[in-house]
C-alpha positions as CSV (number, residue, x, y, z in Angstrom):
1,M,0.0,0.0,0.0
2,T,1.4,3.4,-0.9
3,K,2.1,5.6,2.1
4,T,0.0,8.7,2.2
5,K,1.2,10.3,5.5
6,I,4.6,10.8,7.1
7,R,4.8,9.9,10.7
8,W,6.5,12.7,12.6
9,G,8.3,12.7,15.9
10,I,9.3,15.8,17.8
11,I,12.6,16.4,19.6
12,G,12.4,19.3,22.1
13,P,8.7,19.7,23.0
14,G,8.7,23.5,23.6
15,S,6.4,26.3,22.4
16,I,7.5,26.1,18.7
17,A,7.1,22.3,18.8
18,K,3.6,22.9,20.1
19,A,2.9,25.1,17.1
20,F,4.3,22.5,14.7
21,R,1.9,20.0,16.3
22,G,-0.9,22.4,15.4
23,G,0.3,22.5,11.9
24,L,0.4,18.7,11.6
25,L,-3.3,18.6,12.8
26,D,-4.1,20.7,9.7
27,S,-1.8,18.8,7.4
28,E,-2.8,16.6,4.5
29,H,0.5,14.6,4.3
30,G,1.8,14.5,7.9
31,E,0.8,13.3,11.3
32,L,2.3,13.5,14.8
33,A,3.2,10.0,16.1
34,A,5.4,10.7,19.1
35,I,7.3,13.3,21.1
36,A,10.6,12.8,22.8
37,T,11.6,14.4,26.1
38,R,14.3,13.8,28.7
39,D,11.6,14.5,31.3
40,P,8.4,12.5,30.7
41,S,7.0,13.7,34.0
42,R,6.6,17.3,32.7
43,A,3.1,18.4,33.5
44,S,2.8,20.5,30.3
45,L,3.2,17.5,28.0
46,A,-0.3,16.3,28.5
47,T,-1.8,19.7,27.8
48,D,0.5,20.8,25.0
49,F,0.5,17.4,23.2
50,P,-2.7,15.7,24.2
51,G,-3.0,12.0,23.4
52,I,0.5,11.8,21.8
53,R,2.8,9.0,22.7
54,V,5.7,10.2,24.8
55,V,9.2,8.7,24.3
56,H,11.8,8.9,27.0
57,G,15.0,10.4,25.4
58,Y,15.9,11.6,22.0
59,D,17.9,8.6,21.0
60,A,14.9,6.4,21.7
61,L,12.9,8.4,19.2
62,L,15.5,8.0,16.5
63,A,15.5,4.3,17.1
64,D,11.7,4.1,16.8
65,A,10.7,2.2,13.7
66,D,7.3,3.9,13.7
67,I,8.9,7.3,13.1
68,D,9.7,8.5,9.6
69,A,10.8,12.0,10.2
70,V,11.8,14.2,13.1
71,Y,11.1,17.8,13.8
72,I,14.1,19.2,15.8
73,A,13.1,22.0,18.1
74,V,15.9,21.9,20.7
75,P,18.0,25.0,21.4
76,H,20.2,26.2,18.6
77,T,23.3,24.4,19.9
78,G,21.7,21.0,19.5
79,H,20.4,21.4,15.9
80,A,23.5,20.0,14.1
81,E,24.0,17.3,16.6
82,W,20.5,15.8,16.4
83,A,20.2,16.4,12.7
84,I,23.3,14.3,12.1
85,K,22.2,11.6,14.5
86,A,18.9,11.5,12.7
87,A,20.6,11.0,9.4
88,E,22.7,8.1,10.8
89,A,19.4,6.6,12.1
90,G,17.9,7.0,8.6
91,K,15.4,9.6,9.7
92,H,14.3,12.7,7.7
93,V,14.5,16.0,9.5
94,L,12.9,19.4,9.7
95,V,15.2,21.6,11.7
96,E,14.1,24.8,13.4
97,K,15.9,27.9,12.3
98,P,18.7,28.5,12.4
99,F,19.5,25.2,10.8
100,A,22.9,25.2,12.5
101,L,25.3,27.7,14.1
102,S,27.3,28.3,10.9
103,A,27.4,27.4,7.2
104,H,30.2,25.0,8.0
105,E,28.0,23.1,10.4
106,A,25.0,23.1,8.1
107,D,27.2,21.8,5.2
108,A,28.3,18.9,7.4
109,V,24.7,18.1,8.3
110,F,23.6,18.1,4.7
111,H,26.5,15.8,3.8
112,A,25.3,13.3,6.4
113,H,21.8,13.4,4.9
114,R,23.2,13.2,1.4
115,K,24.9,10.0,2.3
116,A,21.7,8.7,4.1
117,D,19.5,9.7,1.2
118,T,17.1,11.5,3.6
119,F,15.3,14.8,3.6
120,A,16.7,17.7,5.5
121,G,15.0,21.1,5.6
122,E,15.2,24.4,7.6
123,A,12.0,25.4,9.2
124,F,11.4,28.9,8.0
125,M,7.7,28.2,8.0
126,Y,6.9,31.7,6.5
127,R,8.6,30.6,3.3
128,L,5.8,28.0,2.6
129,H,2.8,30.3,3.6
130,P,0.7,31.5,0.6
131,Q,1.5,35.1,1.7
132,T,5.1,34.6,0.6
133,T,4.1,33.3,-2.8
134,K,1.9,36.4,-3.2
135,I,4.7,38.8,-2.2
136,I,6.9,37.2,-4.9
137,E,4.1,37.4,-7.4
138,L,3.7,41.1,-6.7
139,V,7.4,41.9,-6.9
140,K,7.7,40.0,-10.3
141,S,4.6,41.8,-11.6
142,G,6.3,45.2,-11.5
143,V,3.5,46.7,-9.5
144,I,6.0,48.9,-7.6
145,G,8.4,49.2,-10.6
146,E,12.0,48.3,-10.3
147,V,12.9,47.0,-6.8
148,R,15.7,49.2,-5.3
149,M,15.8,48.7,-1.6
150,I,14.5,46.2,1.0
151,Q,14.1,47.1,4.7
152,S,13.2,44.4,7.2
153,S,13.3,44.0,11.0
154,F,12.4,41.5,13.6
155,G,12.9,42.7,17.2
156,F,11.3,42.4,20.6
157,N,12.2,43.6,24.1
158,M,13.0,41.0,26.8
159,G,13.0,43.9,29.3
160,S,16.1,42.8,31.2
161,F,19.4,41.1,30.6
162,Q,19.2,37.4,31.7
163,P,22.6,35.8,31.2
164,E,21.4,32.2,31.6
165,H,18.4,32.6,29.2
166,R,18.8,31.0,25.8
167,L,18.3,34.4,24.1
168,F,21.3,35.8,25.9
169,A,23.6,33.0,27.0
170,S,26.7,32.5,24.8
171,K,26.8,28.8,25.7
172,L,23.4,28.6,24.1
173,A,24.2,30.7,21.0
174,G,22.0,33.5,22.2
175,G,21.4,36.9,20.7
176,G,19.1,38.4,18.1
177,I,21.1,37.6,15.0
178,M,20.7,33.8,15.3
179,D,17.2,33.8,16.8
180,V,15.4,36.4,14.7
181,G,17.9,38.2,12.4
182,C,17.9,35.1,10.2
183,Y,14.3,36.0,9.1
184,P,14.9,39.4,7.5
185,V,18.1,38.0,5.9
186,S,16.2,35.1,4.4
187,M,13.4,37.3,3.1
188,A,15.8,39.8,1.6
189,R,17.7,37.1,-0.2
190,L,14.4,35.6,-1.4
191,L,13.2,38.9,-2.8
192,A,16.6,39.8,-4.4
193,G,16.5,36.5,-6.2
194,A,12.9,36.8,-7.3
195,V,13.8,40.1,-9.1
196,D,16.1,38.0,-11.3
197,G,13.8,35.1,-11.6
198,K,15.8,32.9,-9.2
199,P,14.8,31.1,-6.0
200,F,17.2,33.3,-4.0
201,A,20.2,35.6,-4.3
202,D,23.3,35.8,-2.2
203,P,24.7,39.2,-1.4
204,V,28.0,40.2,-2.9
205,K,28.8,42.3,0.2
206,V,27.7,42.1,3.9
207,S,28.5,44.7,6.5
208,G,27.2,44.1,10.0
209,T,27.3,45.5,13.5
210,A,25.8,44.9,16.9
211,A,25.5,46.1,20.4
212,L,26.8,43.3,22.7
213,N,25.9,42.4,26.2
214,A,28.0,41.0,29.0
215,E,27.7,37.5,27.5
216,G,29.1,38.8,24.2
217,T,25.9,38.1,22.4
218,D,23.9,40.8,20.5
219,D,21.0,42.7,22.1
220,T,20.5,44.7,19.0
221,A,22.1,44.3,15.5
222,A,21.9,45.6,12.0
223,A,23.5,44.8,8.6
224,I,23.6,46.0,5.1
225,L,23.4,43.4,2.3
226,T,24.4,44.5,-1.2
227,F,23.3,42.3,-4.1
228,G,24.8,42.0,-7.5
229,N,21.6,43.3,-9.2
230,G,22.0,46.6,-7.3
231,I,19.4,46.0,-4.6
232,V,20.5,47.0,-1.1
233,A,18.8,45.5,1.9
234,Q,18.8,46.9,5.4
235,V,18.1,44.2,8.0
236,S,17.9,44.6,11.8
237,C,17.0,42.5,14.8
238,A,16.8,42.8,18.6
239,V,16.0,40.9,21.8
240,M,16.1,44.2,23.7
241,A,14.1,46.6,21.5
242,N,10.7,46.6,20.0
243,L,11.4,47.2,16.3
244,D,8.7,48.1,13.7
245,N,8.7,44.5,12.5
246,V,7.6,45.4,9.0
247,L,9.0,44.3,5.7
248,H,9.4,47.3,3.3
249,I,10.1,46.7,-0.4
250,H,10.9,50.0,-2.1
251,G,10.5,50.3,-5.8
252,S,10.8,53.0,-8.4
253,Q,7.0,53.5,-8.5
254,G,5.9,52.5,-5.0
255,R,6.3,50.4,-1.9
256,I,5.1,47.1,-0.5
257,D,4.7,46.8,3.2
258,V,4.2,43.5,5.1
259,P,3.8,43.5,8.8
260,D,5.2,40.5,10.8
261,F,5.8,38.6,7.6
262,W,7.1,35.6,9.5
263,F,3.7,34.9,11.0
264,A,1.8,36.3,7.9
265,G,0.6,39.2,10.1
266,G,-0.9,36.8,12.7
267,N,0.5,34.5,15.3
268,R,1.6,30.9,15.6
269,D,-1.9,29.6,14.9
270,Q,-3.2,31.7,12.0
271,G,-2.1,34.5,9.7
272,L,-4.4,35.9,7.0
273,G,-1.5,37.4,5.1
274,K,-2.0,41.2,4.9
275,I,0.1,43.0,2.3
276,E,-0.1,46.7,1.6
277,I,0.8,48.3,-1.7
278,V,1.6,52.0,-1.3
279,K,1.6,53.8,-4.6
280,G,0.7,57.3,-5.9
281,G,-0.4,58.5,-2.5
282,K,-2.8,55.6,-2.1
283,T,-2.7,52.4,-0.1
284,E,-4.2,49.1,-1.4
285,S,-4.5,46.2,1.0
286,V,-4.2,42.6,-0.3
287,S,-4.7,39.5,1.7
288,V,-4.5,35.9,0.8
289,N,-7.2,35.3,3.6
290,E,-5.6,32.0,4.6
291,S,-7.4,30.4,7.5
292,R,-5.2,27.3,7.8
293,H,-2.7,26.9,10.6
294,V,0.4,28.8,9.7
295,Y,2.6,25.8,10.3
296,S,0.5,23.4,8.2
297,F,2.1,24.6,4.9
298,E,5.6,23.8,6.2
299,A,4.5,20.4,7.6
300,D,2.8,19.6,4.2
301,A,5.7,20.7,2.1
302,A,8.2,18.7,4.1
303,S,6.0,15.6,4.2
304,K,5.3,15.8,0.5
305,A,9.0,16.1,-0.3
306,I,9.7,13.0,1.7
307,L,6.8,11.1,0.1
308,E,8.2,12.1,-3.3
309,G,11.7,11.0,-2.5
310,R,13.2,14.5,-2.5
311,Q,15.9,15.6,-0.1
312,E,15.2,19.3,-0.2
313,F,12.3,21.7,-0.1
314,A,10.9,22.9,-3.4
315,E,11.0,26.7,-3.7
316,P,10.1,29.0,-2.0
317,G,11.1,26.7,0.8
318,M,14.7,26.7,1.9
319,S,16.8,24.5,-0.3
320,W,20.2,23.3,1.0
321,N,22.0,26.0,-1.0
322,D,19.5,28.6,0.3
323,T,20.2,27.6,3.9
324,L,23.9,27.7,3.3
325,G,23.7,31.1,1.8
326,N,21.6,32.4,4.6
327,L,24.1,31.1,7.2
328,R,27.0,32.6,5.4
329,V,25.4,36.0,5.8
330,L,24.9,35.4,9.5
331,D,28.5,34.2,9.8
332,K,29.7,37.4,8.3
333,W,27.3,39.5,10.3
334,R,28.5,37.9,13.5
335,A,32.2,38.2,12.5
336,D,31.8,41.9,11.8
337,A,30.1,42.3,15.2
338,G,32.9,40.3,17.0
339,I,30.6,37.5,18.1
340,E,32.0,34.0,18.7
341,F,29.9,31.9,21.0
342,S,31.7,30.2,23.9
343,I,30.2,26.9,22.7
344,E,32.3,27.3,19.5
345,K,35.6,27.8,21.2
346,S,38.2,25.0,21.7
347,K,38.0,24.9,25.5
348,T,34.3,24.1,25.2
349,R,33.9,22.2,21.9
350,L,35.7,19.0,23.0
351,T,33.6,16.7,21.0
352,T,32.7,16.2,17.3
353,L,29.8,18.1,15.8
354,D,27.4,15.3,16.7
355,N,28.6,15.5,20.3
356,R,30.8,12.3,20.3
357,K,34.3,11.8,21.6
358,L,36.6,11.9,18.6
359,G,36.8,8.4,17.1
360,A,39.8,6.2,16.4
361,N,42.4,7.2,13.7
362,T,41.3,4.5,11.4
363,G,39.4,4.5,8.1
364,I,39.8,4.6,4.4
365,I,43.1,6.5,4.4
366,P,46.0,4.0,4.6
367,K,49.2,4.6,6.6
368,R,52.7,4.5,5.1
369,S,56.3,4.8,6.1
370,I,58.2,7.9,5.2
371,P,62.0,7.9,5.2
372,G,63.4,9.6,8.3
373,L,60.0,9.5,10.2
374,S,59.5,7.1,13.1
375,K,55.7,7.3,13.0
376,Q,53.4,5.9,10.4
377,A,51.8,8.7,8.4
378,S,48.6,8.8,6.4
379,A,49.0,8.5,2.6
380,V,47.7,12.1,2.2
381,A,48.2,15.2,4.2
382,L,45.5,17.7,5.0
383,G,46.0,21.4,4.3
384,F,43.4,23.7,6.1
385,E,44.5,27.3,5.8
386,D,41.1,28.6,4.8
387,F,39.3,28.3,8.1
388,K,38.8,31.4,10.3
389,T,37.4,29.8,13.5
390,F,38.0,26.8,15.6
391,A,34.4,25.5,15.3
392,S,34.6,25.6,11.5
393,G,38.1,24.0,11.2
394,A,37.5,21.3,13.8
395,I,34.7,19.8,11.6
396,L,37.1,19.0,8.8
397,L,40.0,18.1,11.2
398,D,37.8,15.6,13.1
399,A,36.5,14.1,9.8
400,F,40.0,13.7,8.4
401,W,41.2,12.0,11.6
402,E,38.3,9.6,11.8
403,R,38.9,8.6,8.1
404,G,42.5,7.6,9.0
405,G,44.3,10.9,8.3
406,N,47.0,11.9,10.7
407,L,49.3,14.1,8.6
408,F,48.7,17.8,8.8
409,D,50.2,20.6,6.7
410,T,50.9,23.9,8.5
411,A,53.2,26.9,7.8
412,F,54.3,30.0,9.6
413,V,52.7,32.2,7.0
414,Y,49.4,30.4,6.5
415,G,46.4,32.5,7.5
416,G,48.8,35.0,9.2
417,G,49.6,32.2,11.7
418,Y,46.0,31.2,12.3
419,T,46.4,27.7,10.7
420,E,49.1,26.9,13.3
421,K,46.9,28.3,16.1
422,L,43.9,26.2,14.9
423,F,45.9,23.0,14.9
424,G,47.3,23.7,18.3
425,E,43.9,24.2,19.7
426,W,42.5,21.2,17.9
427,H,45.2,18.7,19.0
428,T,45.1,20.0,22.6
429,S,41.3,19.6,22.8
430,R,41.4,16.2,21.2
431,G,44.5,14.7,22.7
432,T,45.9,13.7,19.3
433,R,49.4,15.2,19.2
434,E,51.5,12.1,19.7
435,Q,49.6,10.2,17.0
436,A,49.6,13.1,14.6
437,V,52.3,13.8,12.1
438,L,52.8,17.6,11.9
439,I,54.4,19.4,9.0
440,G,55.9,22.9,9.7
441,K,57.3,25.4,7.3
442,G,59.1,28.6,7.7
443,A,61.5,31.1,6.1
444,H,59.2,32.1,3.3
445,S,60.4,34.9,1.0
446,P,61.2,37.7,1.5
447,L,62.4,36.5,4.9
448,C,64.2,33.5,3.5
449,Y,67.4,33.5,5.6
450,P,69.0,30.9,7.8
451,D,68.7,32.9,11.0
452,V,64.9,33.2,10.5
453,I,64.3,29.5,10.7
454,G,64.8,29.2,14.5
455,K,63.1,32.4,15.3
456,Q,60.0,31.5,13.3
457,L,60.0,27.9,14.5
458,T,59.9,29.3,18.1
459,Q,56.7,31.3,17.3
460,S,55.2,28.4,15.4
461,L,55.7,25.9,18.2
462,D,54.0,28.4,20.6
463,R,51.0,28.7,18.3
464,L,51.0,24.9,17.7
465,Q,51.1,24.2,21.4
466,T,53.8,21.7,21.0
467,D,57.6,21.5,21.4
468,Y,58.4,19.9,18.1
469,V,57.3,19.3,14.5
470,D,57.6,15.9,12.8
471,I,58.6,17.3,9.4
472,Y,60.0,20.7,8.5
473,F,60.4,22.5,5.2
474,M,62.0,25.8,4.3
475,H,59.1,27.4,2.5
476,R,61.2,28.9,-0.3
477,D,64.9,29.0,-1.3
478,N,67.3,31.9,-1.5
479,L,70.0,31.3,-4.0
480,D,72.0,34.2,-2.7
481,V,72.7,32.3,0.5
482,P,75.1,29.3,0.5
483,V,73.0,26.1,0.9
484,G,75.2,24.9,3.8
485,E,74.0,27.8,6.0
486,F,70.4,26.5,5.6
487,V,71.4,22.9,6.3
488,D,73.3,24.1,9.4
489,A,70.2,26.0,10.7
490,M,67.9,23.0,10.2
491,D,70.4,20.5,11.6
492,A,70.6,22.7,14.8
493,E,66.8,22.3,15.2
494,V,67.1,18.6,14.7
495,K,69.8,18.4,17.4
496,A,67.6,20.5,19.7
497,G,64.7,18.1,19.3
498,R,62.4,20.7,17.7
499,I,62.5,18.8,14.3
500,R,62.1,15.1,15.0
501,G,61.8,13.7,11.5
502,P,62.9,14.6,7.9
503,F,63.5,18.1,6.8
504,G,64.1,19.7,3.4
505,G,62.9,22.4,1.0
506,S,59.6,23.4,-0.3
507,N,60.1,24.7,-3.9
508,W,63.7,23.7,-4.2
509,T,65.4,22.5,-7.4
510,K,67.0,19.1,-7.6
511,E,70.4,20.8,-8.1
512,R,70.0,22.7,-4.9
513,M,68.9,19.6,-3.1
514,D,72.0,17.8,-4.4
515,E,74.2,20.6,-3.0
516,A,72.4,20.4,0.3
517,I,72.8,16.6,0.6
518,A,76.5,16.7,-0.5
519,Y,77.2,19.5,2.1
520,A,75.6,17.4,4.9
521,E,77.5,14.3,3.9
522,R,80.7,16.2,3.8
523,T,80.3,17.9,7.2
524,G,78.5,15.2,9.1
525,K,75.2,17.2,9.4
526,T,71.7,15.7,9.1
527,K,70.9,15.2,5.5
528,P,67.8,16.7,3.9
529,Q,65.4,13.9,3.1
530,A,62.2,15.5,1.9
531,L,60.8,18.0,-0.6
532,S,57.5,19.8,-0.9
533,N,57.3,20.7,-4.5
534,N,54.3,20.6,-6.9
535,F,53.8,17.2,-8.4
536,A,50.7,16.3,-10.4
537,L,49.6,14.4,-13.5
538,A,49.5,17.8,-15.3
539,E,52.9,19.5,-15.4
540,M,53.1,23.0,-14.1
541,L,54.2,25.2,-17.1
542,D,54.5,28.5,-15.3
543,P,54.9,29.0,-11.5
544,I,51.5,29.5,-9.8
545,W,53.2,31.8,-7.3
546,D,56.7,33.4,-7.4
547,G,59.4,31.0,-6.4
548,C,57.4,27.8,-7.0
549,V,59.0,24.7,-8.4
550,T,57.5,21.6,-10.0
551,S,58.8,18.1,-9.7
552,S,56.5,16.8,-12.5
553,T,59.1,17.0,-15.3
554,P,60.6,13.6,-16.4
555,A,64.1,14.6,-15.2
556,Y,62.9,15.6,-11.7
557,K,60.7,12.6,-11.4
558,Q,63.6,10.3,-12.3
559,W,65.7,12.2,-9.7
560,L,63.1,11.5,-7.0
561,T,63.0,7.9,-8.0
562,D,66.8,7.5,-8.0
563,R,67.2,9.3,-4.6
564,Q,64.0,8.0,-3.0
565,V,63.4,11.4,-1.6
566,A,59.9,11.9,-0.3
567,N,57.9,14.6,-2.0
568,F,54.9,16.2,-0.3
569,S,53.0,17.6,-3.3
570,W,51.0,20.7,-3.2
571,S,48.3,21.3,-5.9
572,S,48.4,17.6,-6.4
573,Q,45.2,17.7,-8.4
574,A,46.4,20.6,-10.6
575,R,44.0,23.2,-9.1
576,G,40.9,22.3,-11.1
577,F,42.6,21.3,-14.4
578,F,40.9,17.8,-14.1
579,T,37.5,19.3,-13.4
580,D,34.9,21.0,-15.6
581,L,36.6,24.3,-14.9
582,A,39.1,23.4,-17.6
583,G,38.8,22.6,-21.2
584,R,40.4,23.5,-24.5
585,D,37.5,26.0,-25.1
586,K,37.5,27.4,-21.6
587,T,40.0,30.3,-21.4
588,Y,38.3,32.6,-18.9
589,N,40.4,31.4,-15.9
590,E,43.8,33.1,-16.4
591,E,45.6,30.9,-13.9
592,L,44.4,27.7,-15.4
593,V,45.4,28.8,-18.9
594,R,48.8,30.2,-17.8
595,V,49.8,27.3,-15.6
596,W,48.5,24.2,-17.2
597,Y,47.3,24.7,-20.8
598,N,49.4,22.9,-23.4
599,D,48.9,19.9,-25.7
600,Q,50.8,17.4,-23.3
601,N,48.6,18.3,-20.3
602,F,45.4,18.1,-22.3
603,G,46.4,14.7,-23.6
604,R,46.9,13.6,-20.0
605,R,43.5,15.1,-19.1
606,D,41.8,13.3,-22.0
607,R,43.3,10.0,-20.8
608,A,42.3,10.7,-17.2
609,L,38.7,11.4,-18.4
610,Q,38.7,8.1,-20.3
611,L,40.0,6.0,-17.5
612,A,37.7,7.7,-15.0
613,K,34.7,6.8,-17.2
614,E,35.8,3.2,-17.3
615,L,36.2,3.1,-13.5
616,G,33.1,5.0,-12.7
617,K,35.1,7.7,-11.0
618,S,35.9,11.3,-11.6
619,P,39.1,12.4,-13.5
620,I,40.3,14.2,-10.3
621,H,40.2,10.8,-8.5
622,V,42.4,9.4,-11.3
623,A,44.7,12.5,-11.0
624,L,45.1,12.0,-7.2
625,A,45.6,8.2,-7.6
626,Y,48.4,9.0,-10.1
627,V,50.2,11.1,-7.4
628,L,49.8,8.3,-4.9
629,T,51.1,5.6,-7.3
630,Q,54.8,6.5,-7.8
631,E,58.1,4.7,-7.5
632,F,59.3,7.2,-4.9
633,P,57.6,8.2,-1.6
634,S,54.8,10.5,-3.0
635,I,52.5,12.1,-0.5
636,P,49.9,14.5,-1.9
637,L,48.6,17.5,0.1
638,I,44.9,18.0,-0.2
639,G,42.9,21.1,0.7
640,P,39.2,20.3,1.0
641,R,37.1,23.0,2.6
642,R,34.1,20.7,3.2
643,V,33.6,17.2,4.4
644,L,31.9,16.5,1.1
645,E,35.1,17.5,-0.7
646,L,37.2,15.4,1.6
647,D,35.1,12.3,1.1
648,D,35.1,12.9,-2.7
649,S,38.9,13.2,-2.8
650,L,39.2,9.9,-0.8
651,Q,37.6,8.0,-3.6
652,A,41.1,8.0,-5.1
653,F,41.9,5.2,-2.8
654,D,39.4,3.0,-4.6
655,I,41.7,3.2,-7.7
656,K,44.8,1.0,-7.9
657,L,46.8,2.0,-10.9
658,S,49.2,-0.4,-12.5
659,P,52.6,0.7,-13.8
660,E,51.3,0.4,-17.3
661,Q,48.3,2.7,-16.5
662,V,50.7,5.2,-15.0
663,K,52.8,5.2,-18.1
664,W,49.7,5.4,-20.3
665,L,48.4,8.4,-18.4
666,E,51.7,10.1,-18.9
667,Q,52.5,9.2,-22.5
668,G,49.5,7.6,-24.1
């Protein structure tokens, strides 16, 4: 028999959950089957959820075979945790706004549901109300002419500062931006997109500010969003001020006003949807006169999507990319205002995003031996210089570790030192330092001198919260300095115990390495044993950055094979050359054209495409497998920004290239 209704369970039976229950009562495709609580003795349960089965504990609800989907209405800090756990239990989810504390968190949640093939949606119920459809229709009709500015606010006054209350407490991600500022941002992005005939638009510029309380969360806040089509949006929110709570859409010929758009001008039970068109000195009122429960449309849209096998809301509901775009605006707004929640900091966030102790360092990534290193290291190294907060970076670091990765690439100059600081906080909070293999780099030009090595390493170790690195590279070479002086400086750090494994040069020529090795042998110093040069299936034709060196030439590859020097390859997948970004007819990316475009590389790309098709993989998987399959110790550095990208890259380990295939990829 074909299922006609989705059986919903609720996690977090508070006031919003009560409203969602009302929506399900008025829903065609969904029904409430159970609620989960950690305190079944709560007197309010019987009155707020009459006749509904009560399950003791959230985990029990996720394990319940009679539940298809879960509405997550716990405080903000539990959204990502329970959404991921729901995916792992095979449950669909509707998550109260904000979907997560950041775009990075939301992206990880979506990845979990992508793998589980389950629905995940953000519960901006106003998006599914008929009033929103009518507003979009009016904007597209041109009734107020060309849309030029949007003003929207959502603010109320709690009266007094209450540091333990969820609306103020930093440990609960309090403040107006996360709780109610997300509404005007979502609406502004919806309208800016509608003008261009799109489901939403992301601003090209966000500038935010806020007045903070003693908890470091925002009492009042405002932001300016500038869109590529010229529309400017002013958004504001508050938990300590009664704002006008009206959406104003200003056009060249008039204005649209919508009071309390998030409840369609009503409350949590009913909103008739009042819209005012102000034009030519006259005001026309339009109403969709909707009498159904305001939450019923959201409940129906989510239930219908699940019944139809979709993983996302249809527009104007919040799709995954819509939610990510909204959270990126909130991330920037918070960053501008100087808001980082205590729950996001390393001393507090001691567990993974789904609130588990970090798992074992085992998984798809194999371990290997590296000459000069006493520890086993993962076959790929993780670069993570793009993260700006501990909470965002820890998601990727945790995932890499639990997939078997223990080799981490840092450098004195990355992120102005923040990459080192992030790793230091991460290994300290997770207790992983002795199992981890840490790459450090210093003496980047213009400060490429022997006496800089020790000074920068001292600063690096302080940031890294450790007293040694496992592998060390000079980040550039300086041919004006005798190579022996660099060897002496690095040998001194080896003898001091601050470099405990192999060292060498990043972007060094083979001739310079030969000089360095010969000097060390002649003087009894520690020999350089490793390089960090570019090496990829596509040969770098022109340096990506000044001072860069490739080891992809036949001569350098033979040198590495003869010497058995380990190479830690950056840009190991040729920076997009093996993706759809590149092609003989695609010349808009100056870097791709300059660095990789020639007949030899396109021949290799063609063969990678062919082999990938035969193997059911992507050409970038073949390109990474090529770097992993060499006759010398070859360790690629990978730089995913998302868990999705990490898992995609790791598909390269499914490919076992033969020597004949390696030669064919190179020469045809």
